[in-house]
N, C-alpha and C positions, 0 to 999 in steps of 0.2 A: 456741181461741176460737170459740165457736159464732156463726153468723150470726144476726142479728136480723131476723125477718120484718117487724116493724113499720118497719124502716129500709130494707126492700127489698134487704138485703145478699146478694150472692152472691160468694164469694171465688174468685178465679182460681187454678186448681191445675195446669193443664197446661203443663209447661215448654217444649214445642216451640211452643205458641201464644204464650207469653210472649216467647220469642226472636224470633218474627215481629213481635210488637208493638213490641219494642225497636228492631228494624230500621227500622220505619216512623217511630218517634219520632226516631231519630238523636240521642240525648241529647248526644253529644260535640260536636254542631254548635249546641247551644243556648247562649244567654248566661245564661239564668236559667229554671229550670223550676218549674212549680207542678203538684203532683199533687193532684187532688181525690178524697177518699175512698180513701186508701191501704190501708185495711183492715188485713190482717195483713202487708202489706209485700211481697207477691209481686213486683210490678212495681218497687217502690221499691228493692229490693236492687240491681237492674240499673241503675236510673236514678242511684243514688248513686255507682256506680262511675265515672261520667263526670267527677267532681270539679268540676262546675259548680254554682253555688248552686241548691239544691233546697228549695222550700217545700212542706210537706205540710199540707193542710187536712182535718181529720178531725172529723166531727160527733159520733161515738160516744165518749163520755167513757171507756168501758171499754177503748178501744183506745189511748188516749194513753200510758198507762204502758208497755205492751209496745213501742210504737213508739219511745218515748224511750229505753228500755233498748237496743233493737236498734241505734239509730243514735247512741248517745251518744259513740262514738269518731269520728264524722264531723262536724267543725265546720261543714261547708258545708251540712248538712241542718238546717232549722229546722221545728219542728212547732207547729201552731196548732190548738187546740180551738175550732172555729168552724163556723158554718153557711155553706156555700159560697154560698148565696143572698144573703149579706151581704158577700161578697167584693168589695172595691174595689181594682182594680189601679192602682198608683200610676205608677211610671215605665215599666217595660217596655223593649223588647218581651219578652214571656214566651212560652215554649212551654208550653201548658196541656194536661195529659193526665188521664185518669181512666177507671176502670170505673164509670160513673155508675149509681146506683140508679134503677130504673125510675120510682119515684114523684116524683122531682124533676127528671128529665131535661129536660122541655120548658121549665119556668120558668127553670132554670139556663142553658140554652142561650140563651134570650132575654136573660137578665141579662148574659151574657158578650158577646153580640152588640153590646149597647149600649157595650161597652168595647173594641170590635174594634181600635181604633187602637193599643191597647197590647199587642196579641197578635201574635206572629210567625206562629204557626200553632197549631192545636189538634188533638189526636188523642183521640177518645173511643170507648169501648166502650158501645154502646147496644143496645136491642132492635132486631132486624133490621127489623121493621115500621116503627119510628120512623126509621131511617136511610133506608129506601125513601121514606118520606114527605118527609123533608127534601130529598133529592136528586131528587125527581120533577120532571118537566117539565109545563108547562101542557098541559091537555087530558087528562091522566091522572087517574084517579079519586082517587089518593092526594094529588094536589097540593092544598095547603090553606094555612092560616094560617102554620104553622111553615115551610113551604117558602118562602113569600114573605118572611117576616121574616129568615130566615137567609140566603137567597140575595141579599137586598138588600145585605148586608155581606160575605158570604163566597162564595168558590168552594167547592163541596161535592163531595167525592169519596168514593164507596163503596169500601171495602177488604175485608179478610179477613172471611169469615163464620166464626163460632165456634159449634161445637155445644154443647148444654147440658152434656154430660159434662165439659167443660173447667172447670166450676165446682163449688163445694161451698157450699151444697146445690145440687142440679141444678135449674135453672129449667125452666119448662114451655115456654120459647120459645128460638129461635135468637137469638144475638147477632151484632152486626156492628161492625166498626171503621169510623169515619168520620173523614176528615181535612178540616179547615176552614182555608182559607187566606184571610185578609182581602183584600178587593179594594183595590188601591192607591188608587183614587179612586172610592169609592162615590158614588152620586147624593146630593147634599146635600138631604136630606129631613128635615123635623121628625118625629122618631121617634114621638112621641105621636100625631101625625096619621096616620102610616102604620099604627100599631097599631090605631087607632080604625077607620079605613076597612077594613082587612083583616078585623077582627072583624065589622063590620057586613056586609061582602060575603059572608062565609062563614057568617053566622048561620043562614041557611036555604039550604043548598047546592042544593036542587032549583029554587029560584026564579031568575029572571033577575037580572042585575046591575041592571037598571032597577028591579025590585021591591025589591031589598034596599037600594038606595041612593037611592030616590026622594025621601027627606026632604032630601037634600043636593045632588043633581045632577039637572038637567033632561036630557031626551033630547038637546037641542041641545048641552049641555056635554059629555055623553058622546061624542057624535059628533065634536065639535071635538077631543076627546082621542083620536080614532081608535078608539073603542070602540063596538061595536054594542050598543045597549041590550038586545037579545035574548040576548046571550051569557050563559052560565052562569059563575059565579064562578071555577070551576077552569080556564076556558079563557083567562082574561086572563094576560098575561105579568107578570113582576116589574116591568118598565119601566112598564107601564100602571098598575099599582098605585102606583108612585112618582109618576106624573103625576097620578093622582087625589088623592094625599096633598098634593102641591104645590098643586093647585087648591083643595082643602079648606082648607089652612093659609092661603092667600092671602085667603080670603073669610070666615074665622071667627075 
């Protein structure tokens, strides 16, 4: 099965890397697993051995037949032809895993973040640069919208770096594993408000937080929230963004 460029597919081929990923996922300790984008089933074979319920979400119609054939003797494996961006987690908690295609990674992570209460943990293969962004700390250039949104709900851990040669076709970038563990008690913030504030704050990264948010916050309000109006957006902490969102939600 050839990978489709339009879907950003790169299939994992390196068995030693696959073994290390399985070690990180610990499938035998999961209650129910969801694999997003199983592709040709390289990871899925190992996940299915754990005999816990395994749901496969595959967008590419051409892969559904081969996957169905491959796992038809495994009643605990169910396969859905579905766009992962439409995935609604019902009961949970799920262990969610996947080698995510580059072109849907960011929106999919935000979509799953909104359902973090139904996730036990998540392990994803992403572009290394994206993992660095998600896990970066305030004050670092890479810190941005995705860092704030995901760190609001998850503790984020960088893991194994995977070279391009582990995939077929060989991508032009390094990949990296990330582990996301939902925070037991995330700050109770209206997510739409947080998304809005973070988007506005980072709209022009070189400007101060005062300039980017002046339509919604006075200097006095910023100072009352312990924020220096002269700060750049990437220097605020996740907690400060949560406070901005709480204040915005209370007044709009």
